[in-house]
N, C-alpha and C positions, 0 to 999 in steps of 0.2 A: 134629388140627390146628385152628387157630382159624378159624372161619367169619367172613369179612369182609364178606359181602354186606349184612348188617345188623348194624353194630357194637353196637347197643343191645339187640337181642333174639336169643336162640338159636332153634333150630328144634324145640325140645321135648327132653325128657329122653332119648328113645330115639335120635334122630338125632345128638345131640351127645355121645354116651357117650365117644367117644375124645378129646374136647377137654380140654386141660389148662390152657388160658389163656382168659381172657375180658376184655372191657373194662368197667371200672367206669363206670356211666352218669353219675356225678357228676364224678369226676376225669378221666375219659377215658383213664386209664392202663390198659394191658394187663397183667394180673397173673395169677398162678396161681389156679386156681379155689378152692383151699383157703384163700385169703385173701379170698374174696368170699362174699356170700350171694345166692342166687338167689331172686327174687320172681316170683310168678305172680298172675294174676287168677282168683279163685274164681268159680264160677257165679253168685254173688250180685253180682259186679262189684267185690268188695273185694280190695285188694292184700294178699297174705299171704306170709310167708317160707316158702320151701321148703328147709329145712335139709338134707334128705336128697337133694335134687335129683332127685326122682322124680315130682313132681306133673305132671299133663298140661298141655299148652299151652305157648306160647312163654314164655321166662323173661327177665327183666331182672336184670342183675347189679350189685351195689353192694358196694364195699369193706366188709369185715366189721368195722366200727366203729360204735359208737352215734352218734358225731359225724357220720359220713358219711350214715347212714340218716336222721338228723334233717335234714341238709342236703337230702337228696333229697325229703323231705316238704315242707320250706320252699319249695324251688324248683319244686315241682310236677313233679318229674322223672319221676314214674311215669306221669302222663297223657301227657307228651311221649314217653316211651320206648315205651309201649304204643300210642301214637297213637290214643287213644280216651279217652272220659270213664270214669274209674275212681273208686272210693271208697277214700280213704286215711285211715285213722284217725289222729288227732293223736297217739295213744298208740303208734303203730307202733314207734318206737325201744324203748320200754319193753316192749312186747309181744314183740318179737323177743328181747330179753334174757331175758325169762321163759321163752321156749321153749328158749333155749340152756341155761339153768339146769336145766330139766326134762330136757333131753338128757343133761346130766351126771349127774343123780341116777338116771336110768334106766340109764345105763351102769354106775354104781356098784352098783345093785341086781343087774344081771346078773353083775357080778364077784363079788358076795357069794354069789349062787346057785351060782357055779362054785367056791366055796370059796377065792377069792383075796383075801378081805378079813378082816383081824383088827381088832377094835376094843377100846377100853378102855386106859387108861394103862399098867397093868402088863403087859398082853399085848403092846402095841405096844413098850414098853421092852424086853421080852425079845426080841422079833423083831429090833429094831435091834441089840441086843448080839450076837445070833447072826449078824448080817450077811445076813439073809434078806429084808429089806424092799426092795422095788423103788421104792415111792413112799410118802412120809409125808403124812398128811392131818391138818390141824387145822381145827376149826370157826372161821370168821372171827370169831365172838364168844366164843371160848374164853379162859380166863384166861392171862395172859402167862407166869406162872411155869412152868406145865406145858409150855407151848409151848417156852419157852427151854430147859428141861431136855432134852426129847426132841430138839430141834434140835442141842444140844451133843453128845448121844450119837451122833446120825447123823453129824455132822461128824467126831468123834473116831474113830468106827468106820471111816470112809472112809480116814482117815490111817493107821490101824493096819494095814489090809489092803492099802494101796497102791493104792486105786482112783484112776483118772484123773479121775473126775468125782464131784461131790457128788450126794447123793440129791435127786431132785425133791421139792419140798414144795408141797402144794396147800392153799391157804387161801381158795379161791373160794366155798365153800359155808358156810351157817350151820349151827348145831347142829340146827335144825328140819329143814333139808333133808337133813342126814346121817341124822337119825332116820327120816325118810320113806324114804330109800333103803335103809337097813339093817333097818328093821322093829323098831327098839328105841328106847328113850328116852334122852335126855341123852348122846348121842354127841358127844364133844369131840375125841377122837383116834382115828385109825385108820391102818392101813398096808396096802399091797397087796403080795401075793406076785406072782412072775413069772407071766405068762400073757397070752393074747390079749385077754381081757376087761379086764385092767388097762391094757393099751396103749390100748384104745379109750377108756377113761375118761380117761386122761392126755391123749390127743389132743383130746377134747371140752373138757376144762378149758382147754387152751391156746387154743382158739377163743373160749371165753367170756371169758377174761382179755384177749385181744386186742381183743375187742369193747368191753369196758369201758374199757380204757386207751388205745385207739387207738395202740398201739405195735406196729408191724408188723415190727420187726426183732428176731428171736430171742426173742420173748415165750414164756416157759415152757420155755426150754432147761434142760438139766440144770444143777443148782446154783443155780437161781433159785426164788424163791417165786412161786407163781401161783395 
């Protein structure tokens, strides 16, 4: 249940484990915690994002969009919410986005170790034609011709086998980020097989895209690029 004694701060990651809703310190809207980011004060006095919601201390929650985090910085909302002088980096919105990107690449690396990632145009094309791909991934800086061809195969395959939804397509990461996650160079196209690690990656990409676009309504649903 939502603790209402202090709408700005929670009571720490252990005491609020059962909470599913929190109030955004900027908009004052009560929202699902999956749509917000928890911030805590580090021992140094600096405000840092707690993406996994496990860091000690009381937390302040902000809607998970770059625009809202920037607004919290501009309005000095962290000092007011924590009711003390805290250090807030001007780069906090960008730093938070970088951490979200790292969270996605780490999840992709875990999926690769679990054998749930296939990369390379020809291999991805074959996986799509077999109907075994659960998620299609393109580097955001990849060539449009290859992207269009694989997207067309994914869409046609769905119609052929009568699927009720299109294949989720991830374009949130650059080729460099994909290289880092998969431990190889020049990765432009990849696909995920079914499995829990793939679901985790997909979920984290949804959060990243929501943060970048400030679109809180069905961002990253099946059939959308994100």
